[in-house]
C-alpha positions in Angstrom: 98.8 137.1 78.1 100.4 133.8 77.5 98.1 130.5 77.1 100.0 127.4 77.2 98.0 123.6 76.9 99.8 120.8 78.6 99.4 117.0 77.9 100.4 114.6 80.8 100.6 110.8 80.4 103.5 109.5 82.3 101.5 106.8 84.2 97.9 105.5 84.3 96.6 109.2 84.6 96.1 111.1 81.3 95.2 114.7 81.4 95.3 118.0 79.4 95.1 121.3 81.3 95.1 125.1 79.8 96.7 127.9 82.1 96.6 131.5 81.2 99.2 133.6 83.1 98.8 131.5 86.1 95.0 130.7 86.1 93.7 127.2 85.4 91.1 127.4 82.6 90.5 123.7 82.1 92.1 120.2 83.7 90.1 117.2 82.4 91.5 113.8 83.3 90.9 110.1 83.0 92.4 107.3 85.1 93.2 103.8 83.8 91.8 101.5 86.6 92.7 97.6 86.8 90.9 95.1 88.7 92.0 94.4 92.6 95.2 92.9 92.9 96.4 94.0 89.8 99.2 96.6 88.6 98.8 98.6 85.2 101.1 97.4 82.4 102.8 100.0 79.9 101.2 98.6 76.9 97.6 98.4 78.4 98.1 101.9 80.0 99.2 103.4 76.5 96.0 101.6 74.7 93.8 103.3 77.3 95.4 106.8 76.6 95.0 106.4 72.9 91.4 105.6 73.4 90.4 108.8 75.4 93.0 111.7 74.5 91.3 113.3 71.7 88.0 113.1 73.9 90.0 115.0 76.8 91.4 117.4 74.4 88.2 118.4 73.0 87.0 118.7 76.8 89.6 120.9 77.5 89.2 123.4 74.9 85.6 123.7 75.4 85.7 124.1 79.1 88.3 126.9 78.6 86.1 128.2 75.9 89.0 128.5 73.4 90.0 127.6 70.0 93.3 126.1 68.7 94.1 130.0 67.3 94.0 131.2 71.2 96.9 128.7 72.1 100.5 130.3 72.3 102.5 127.1 73.0 102.0 123.3 73.5 103.7 121.5 76.6 104.0 117.8 77.1 105.5 115.5 79.5 109.0 114.3 78.5 109.6 112.0 81.5 110.3 110.6 83.9 107.2 108.0 83.6 106.5 104.8 81.7 107.7 104.3 78.1 104.5 103.5 76.2 102.4 105.9 77.9 104.9 108.8 77.5 105.2 108.0 73.9 101.4 108.0 73.2 101.0 111.4 74.8 104.1 113.0 73.3 103.0 112.0 69.8 99.8 113.7 70.0 101.3 116.8 71.5 103.9 117.0 68.6 101.3 116.3 65.9 98.6 118.9 67.6 101.7 121.5 67.7 102.6 121.1 64.0 98.7 120.9 62.9 98.0 124.2 64.9 101.5 126.0 64.1 102.6 126.5 67.7 105.8 126.2 69.5 106.4 122.8 71.5 108.0 122.8 75.1 109.1 119.5 76.7 108.6 119.5 80.4 110.1 117.5 83.2 107.2 115.6 85.0 108.6 116.3 88.4 109.4 120.1 87.5 105.6 120.2 86.6 104.6 119.2 90.1 106.8 121.7 91.8 105.8 124.5 89.7 101.9 123.7 90.1 102.4 123.4 93.6 104.2 126.8 93.9 101.5 128.6 91.7 98.5 127.2 93.7 99.9 127.5 97.2 101.8 130.8 96.6 104.9 129.1 98.5 107.9 131.2 97.9 110.9 129.2 98.2 110.2 125.9 99.9 111.9 122.8 100.6 110.0 120.4 98.6 108.9 116.6 99.3 107.8 114.9 96.0 106.0 111.9 96.6 104.2 109.6 93.9 104.0 106.3 92.7 107.0 106.6 90.6 109.2 109.2 92.2 110.2 110.0 96.1 112.7 112.9 96.3 113.5 115.7 98.8 114.4 118.7 96.8 115.4 122.4 97.1 116.1 125.4 94.8 119.5 126.8 94.2 121.4 128.2 91.4 119.2 127.6 88.5 118.4 124.0 89.6 116.2 122.0 91.7 118.6 120.2 93.6 118.0 116.5 95.1 118.6 116.4 98.7 117.6 112.9 99.1 115.6 110.2 97.4 114.5 106.6 97.5 117.2 104.2 96.7 114.8 101.6 95.2 111.0 101.9 94.8 108.7 105.0 95.3 106.6 105.3 98.3 103.6 105.4 96.3 104.6 102.2 94.7 105.3 100.6 98.1 101.7 101.6 99.2 100.1 100.5 95.8 101.7 96.9 95.7 100.7 96.4 99.3 97.1 97.4 98.5 97.5 94.6 95.8 98.5 91.9 98.2 95.4 92.3 100.3 93.3 92.9 97.3 92.2 96.5 97.8 90.4 98.2 95.1 92.2 100.3 92.6 89.4 102.6 92.3 89.9 105.6 92.5 93.5 104.7 93.3 94.9 101.9 95.7 96.7 104.5 97.8 93.8 106.4 98.6 91.9 103.2 99.7 94.9 102.5 102.0 94.7 105.9 103.4 90.9 105.1 104.2 91.6 101.9 105.9 94.4 103.3 107.7 92.1 105.8 109.5 90.2 102.6 111.0 93.5 101.0 112.2 94.0 100.6 116.1 96.9 98.6 116.4 100.6 99.6 115.5 102.3 96.7 114.0 106.3 97.3 114.2 108.0 97.5 111.0 111.7 98.0 109.6 112.6 101.7 109.6 114.9 102.3 106.6 116.5 105.9 106.6 120.1 106.0 105.1 121.5 109.4 105.5 119.4 111.5 103.2 117.9 108.7 101.3 115.2 106.0 102.0 114.3 102.5 101.1 111.0 100.9 100.9 111.4 97.4 99.2 112.5 96.0 102.4 109.8 97.3 104.2 107.4 96.2 101.5 108.6 92.5 101.4 108.4 92.5 105.4 104.7 93.7 105.5 103.7 91.5 102.8 105.1 88.4 104.4 103.5 89.7 107.8 100.3 90.1 106.1 99.6 86.6 105.4 100.6 85.3 108.6 99.3 88.0 111.0 95.7 88.2 108.8 95.3 84.5 108.8 95.8 84.2 112.6 93.7 87.2 113.6 96.9 88.9 115.3 95.9 92.1 113.5 93.4 93.5 110.9 94.2 94.8 107.1 93.2 98.4 108.6 96.0 97.6 111.4 98.7 97.0 108.6 97.5 99.9 106.4 98.0 102.2 109.3 101.2 100.9 110.5 102.8 101.1 107.0 101.5 104.7 106.4 103.0 105.7 109.9 106.2 104.3 109.2 107.0 105.3 105.7 105.7 108.9 106.4 108.0 109.4 109.7 110.8 108.2 107.2 109.7 111.1 104.9 109.1 113.7 107.5 112.7 112.9 108.9 114.7 113.4 105.8 112.7 116.5 104.9 113.3 118.2 108.3 117.0 117.5 107.8 116.8 119.1 104.4 114.9 122.1 106.0 117.4 122.4 108.7 120.3 122.4 105.9 118.7 125.0 103.9 117.4 127.3 106.7 114.0 127.1 104.9 110.9 128.3 106.4 108.5 126.6 103.9 107.8 123.0 103.0 105.7 122.2 99.8 104.3 118.5 99.5 103.8 117.6 96.0 102.8 114.5 93.9 100.0 112.1 94.1 101.0 110.7 97.4 101.1 114.3 98.7 97.3 114.6 99.0 97.3 112.0 101.8 95.9 113.9 104.8 97.9 111.7 107.5 101.3 112.8 105.5 100.0 116.4 105.5 99.3 116.3 109.1 102.8 114.7 110.1 104.6 117.3 107.8 102.6 120.1 109.5 103.6 119.1 112.8 107.3 119.0 111.9 107.0 122.3 110.4 105.2 123.9 113.5 108.2 122.7 115.6 110.6 124.5 113.1 108.6 127.5 112.9 108.1 126.8 109.2 104.9 126.7 107.0 103.5 123.6 105.5 101.9 123.8 101.9 100.0 121.3 100.0 97.3 121.0 97.4 94.3 118.7 97.1 93.8 115.9 94.6 93.1 118.1 91.7 96.7 119.3 91.5 98.6 116.8 93.5 97.5 113.7 91.3 99.2 113.6 87.8 97.2 116.5 85.7 97.9 118.2 82.5 97.6 121.8 84.0 100.9 121.3 86.0 102.4 120.4 82.6 101.2 123.8 81.1 102.1 125.7 84.4 105.8 124.7 83.9 105.5 125.1 80.3 104.1 128.6 80.7 107.2 129.5 83.0 109.7 127.7 80.6 108.3 129.3 77.3 108.1 132.7 78.8 111.9 132.4 79.7 112.9 131.5 76.3 112.5 127.7 76.4 111.4 126.2 73.0 111.9 122.4 72.2 112.9 121.7 68.5 110.7 118.8 66.8 113.8 116.8 66.3 114.3 117.0 70.0 110.9 116.2 71.2 111.3 112.8 72.3 110.8 111.3 75.7 113.3 110.2 78.5 112.0 107.7 81.1 114.6 108.6 83.6 114.4 112.4 83.1 116.0 113.7 86.4 114.6 116.8 88.3 118.2 118.1 88.6 118.8 118.2 84.8 116.6 120.9 84.0 118.0 124.4 84.0 115.5 126.5 86.0 115.8 129.9 84.1 112.4 131.4 85.3 113.5 131.7 89.0 115.8 134.4 90.4 
């Protein structure tokens, strides 16, 4: 039996999870929440993480009913993500590994999402749509790599939704994307927005600029409601994501689609993806907010896979990489 503790803190979520042979033993998490209309700065986010990380570590061990001596390996997020928060968490993970005398494994954040999704849903070899505040990618496994079939050319879909939420002053608690989703359910009118699919890639910055400008004009004139704009934005960007995912499914001959990342727990996105999968005799897999949203258990799960297949990160190599690509990781633990 192998027990791995995982440290995640690549953005405004900080979590520490413990996995034992595919079983989640604990997974506490905290979120840095800013006032409505504001985003989160790297330095402030790192300060938040520093203030709570030891409390979360204690919670993780107590919830799992384990001692440091029971841990076999310490995993941490290498990247991608925001520099200052990543450094904060990496430093604590490195310190803990040295204090406890445990091997260290640096994990790609995106691979963590994929491996957690595969573990929880039992999807075998899915085409993956990875959607979050910092990343938007369509991925499929081939020849010991997670290959990127398509991605955003500018900002991530989660960033697009979050920034629009700031424009109309939606609360950031528990997250702006979640609150956009709830408002979208009340929208009744579709406002036509730009649709930017370019081959297998997507672009969200133009849509965001358009809807930001439209929001001020249309809301002040009463042409539509904020709920209508949330509904329209979701429908448009999710349709783009379903289109490029379907194209990858067709290319790979896949019968499974797995949606991961923070935006992946959006019920409307899951519904649209399920409809596409039904048309292609495929099955759609997704998890809830416990595992879609950034968490420590996903880093522990990927670290568990990597450690068991022989991966160990030397202390001198245990730094962070803000732009750590999904396809840079050699996937030695899959057939």
